[in-house]
N, C-alpha and C positions, 0 to 999 in steps of 0.2 A: 686824645679821646676822652670821653666822659666816663666817670665811674661814680657809683653811689657808695660813699664811704660811711662805715660805721665809726662815728667819731667819739661816741660816749655810750655807756650803758644806761638803760632805762626806757622811758616812754618812746614809742616809735615816732611820735610827733617831733621830737627834738634829737633823736639819736643819729639821724642820717644827714649827710650833706653831699651835694653833687659837686665833684671836683674835676678839673682837667689835668690829666697826667700824660706822660709820654707813652705811646703805644709800645707794648712789649715785643720782643723778638723771640721766636721759638728756638730752643736748643735742638740738638741733633735728633732727639727722639720725640720732639713735640710738634704740634701744629698750632698756628694762630687762626682763630675763628672770629669772623665778624658776626657779632651776636645780634640775632633778631629778637630773641626772647630768652628769659630765664625763669626757672621755677622757684617757688618757695617751699621750704620744709620746716617742720616744727623745730628742728635743730637751729634754724636761723633765729627763731624767736628766743630760744634758750641762749644762743650766743649774744643776741642783743641785750638780754637781761643779765649777762655776765655769768651764766650758769653752765656754759659748755666748755669743758676743759680743752677740747681740741681746737677751739676757735683761735685764729691768729691774733696777736696783740694789736691793740688800738694804735692808730687808726687802721682799719682793715676793710677789705672788700669781701663780703660774704658771697655765698652762692655755690651750690653743689653741681648744678647742671645748666647747660645752655644749648640752644638750638640756633643754628646759623649756617654760614657758608665758609668753607676753608679759604683763608686769605693768603697764607704762607705756610710752606712746609719746611720742617727741619731737614738737615742734610742727609740723615739716615732713614727718613720716613719713606716707605714704599707702599703701594696699594691704594693711595689716595691722590686726588687731583685738586688743584685750585678751582674753586667755584662749586664744588660738590656740597650738597645740603647734608648736614650731619647733626647728630645729637652727641653731646660730650658730657661725660662725668668729670667734673672739675674738682681740683683740690682747693676749693674756695676760688674767688676771683670772677664769678659769673655775673655779678652785678656791674657789668661794664659793657661798653660798646664793642670791645675786643677782649678775648680771653685766650689763655693758653691751656692746652690739654695734652696729656700723653697720648700718642697715636694709638696705643692699645686700649684706651678708654673712650674711643669714639666709634660711631657706626654710621654708615651711609643710610639716609632716609629715603623713602618713596616721596616723590614730589607732592603727592596728594594729601599727605598727613598735615594736620594743623599744628601750629606752634605749641598750643597747649597740650595736645595729645603727645607730641614729640618729647617735651620736657618731662612729662609723667613717666615715660618709658625709662628714663635714666635712674634716678634715685628710687622712686616709689616701686616701679615694676621690677627693677633689678633686686631691690631688697626683698620683695615678695617672692620672686623666683628663687633666689638663693635660699630663703628661709623655708619655703614650702617644697621645693623640688631638689635641693641639694643637701641642706642640713637635715631635713627629714624627707621622707617619701610618702606622700599622701596616697591612700588606697580607697577604692570604691567602698562605700558604707562607713567610712571613718566618721566619728563625731568630732567636729572641730569647732572651737570657739575663737572668734576674732574680736578683739577689743578695738574700740575706735573704728568700727567697720565702715563708717561712712567717709573716712578720710582717704587719702591717696593710696597708701599702702593697703589699707583695709579693702578698698575697692578692687585692687589688684589681686589680693588674696582670695576674695570671693570668686573672682573669675577663674583663677587657677584651680580652686577647689571644686567649682562647678564642672570643670573639665575632667576632674577625677571622680565625679559623682559622689561627693561627700555629703554628709548631713551637716548643714552649716548653721551655727548659732552665732549671732552678732550683736554687739552692744552699741548703743547710740544714746544721745541725750535729749531727743525731741521727737514728737510724732512725725514731723516733716522728714527727719532723718530715718525714722523707722520705715516710713513709706518708701523712701529711696532704697533702703536695704531690701525690701520686698521686691522692688523692681529689679534689683541687681541679682536676685535669686537666693537671698538668705531665707532659710526655712523657718528659723525661730528668732525673730528680732526681739531684743530685750532693752527696755528703757532703764538704763542704770541709775537715772535720777529718781525714778519712782520705786524701784525695788532692787534688792541686792541680787546681783546676777548669779552668784553661787547658790543662794537659797532657791532662786527660781529654777535653776537646773536640777538641783537636788529633788525638788518637788516633782519633776518630770521623771525621776528615777533613772537618770542616765549619767554617764561619766564621759569625760572628754579624752579622746585619743591624742589630740594635738591642740594646744592653746597658743595663740599668737598675741603677745602682750607688749604694747609700746608704752604702757602706763607706769608699771613698776609699783614699788611700795606695797601698800595694803592690798592692791589689786593682785599682786603676785601671791601674797599670803593666802588669799581666798582661792586663787587658781589651784593651789595644791590640794584643797579640800574636794575638788571635783575632778581631779586627774585620774584617769583609769590606770590599772596595772598595764605596764608597757607604754604608758603615755609620755608625752614630751611637752615641755613648755619652751617656747621660743621668745626670748626677751630682746627687743630691739629699740628700746627707748625708756625714758623716765619722765613722762610729762606730768606725773603727780607732783614732782618737785617744782612747785610754782613760783618759789622765791628763793633768794640766796641767804635768807636768815639762818642763823645757827639752829634755831628751834625747828624751822621747817625742814632743814636738811637732816637733822637728827630724827625727826618724825618720819621722813621718807626712808631713811636707812633702816630704822627699827621696824618700819612697816613690812619689810620683806619677811620678818620672822626668822626663826632658826631652821637651818636645813643641814642634815647630816648625810654624807655619802652612804652610810649604812641604810638609812631609810630608802634612798633611791635604789640601792642594790636589792633590798628585800622586795620592792614592788616593781623592779625592772623599769624604773622611770628615768627620765633625763631632763636636764635644764641646759639650754643652749643659748649663748649670747651671740648676737649678730651686730656687727659694726662695719658698715660698708666702706668707711674710710680706711680701716685696717686692711680690708681686702684690697682696696685700690693701692695702698702703700706697699703691701708685701706680697700680693698675689695678682699682679696686673693681668696675667694671662687668664686667670679665673674670671676676672671682671670682664675681659674681652669676650670670653665664651658666653657669659651671662647676657651681655648686651646683644650679641648676635642672636642668641636664642630668643630673647624678648622681641626683637625686631621681626624674627621669623614668625613668631606666634601672632604678631600684629598683622603681618602680610597675609597670614592664613585665615584671618578673621576670628581667631580664637580669644583674643583679648581686645578690649575697647576702652581706653582711658576716658574718664569723665572729667571735663573741665568745669570746675565749680565756681571759678571767679577769674576775671581777666582785668588787669589794671595796666595803665601806662606807667612808664618808669618814674615820672614825676609824682606818682601817687603811691610811692613805696610805703609810706607810713600807713595809708589806708589799707594796703594789702596786708601788712603785718598785723594790724588791728583785727582785720577780718579773720585771719588765721588764728591769732592768739585767743580771740573771744569765741572760738569754736563755732563760727557761723558757716564754715566752709564744708562742702562735700566734694570729694574727688580732689583734683589738682588745681592749684592757684598758679596762674601764669602772669608774668610781668613782661610787657613788650616795649621795645624802644620805638 
């Protein structure tokens, strides 16, 4: 089978090679999936640049999620059949014609769903669901801020927050993306390239009940200035760390600023970290519950993933550049 291997860190144009390797065989609790498409996540970009600690050693096959059909079942897998269309949350390995997934990390899909919509339901929508509905509980009238709101997780968070009748503030970096946010239902779009988001919100004389932040660094430091009493910040990424240099890393770490539990206690505030890899590793039943819940919301018409870019597998470098240069909105899908 063909795989897209990450053979070295650096530019997308030279980092990947297509290789032929032996098709894997599922262990007792696993399934083998014939991959029709896989999705891209910003963690893939970080891994390619050598900035993602959880990435497997080189050469490696990246990829958090895949959509395809079940090709083979492990000896102890029940409730699934060969030939079923599924979406799978993978522990890497999705950049391949076949991939392995734990049976607790897959869900059966309706035949009508597109590949792009399906891969978005795995990492992006599961991250959003876990963040917004399990780690916190959004309520009607809550003021919430979503950073990178035009991205895949951002889009999912908007849709979940609309279901809860929240007041939604969202950041993006271009007028085109701000228009997209308005279409998705963001009440207060903010262009972070033209104005400081925290100053903008302070001028509106409001504070945020929940802030979803995949940026980190100085973004988090400013988040704290607009967080309401009883508010919570959900951190699920660190895209501000754009390079692996010591200076950039130090700037990123110091950008978070100082935070004392005493300050959180006095204002009844909370900071919560979300890492879906850790949930997949240590709480597979939780992941299974989340995936099923997300599929149910899709079937009910309450969520609708937006596919912002579709590439063929031999255009993996172009797909990575598209995501890394922040041109994308919604989900990027790569199809075999």
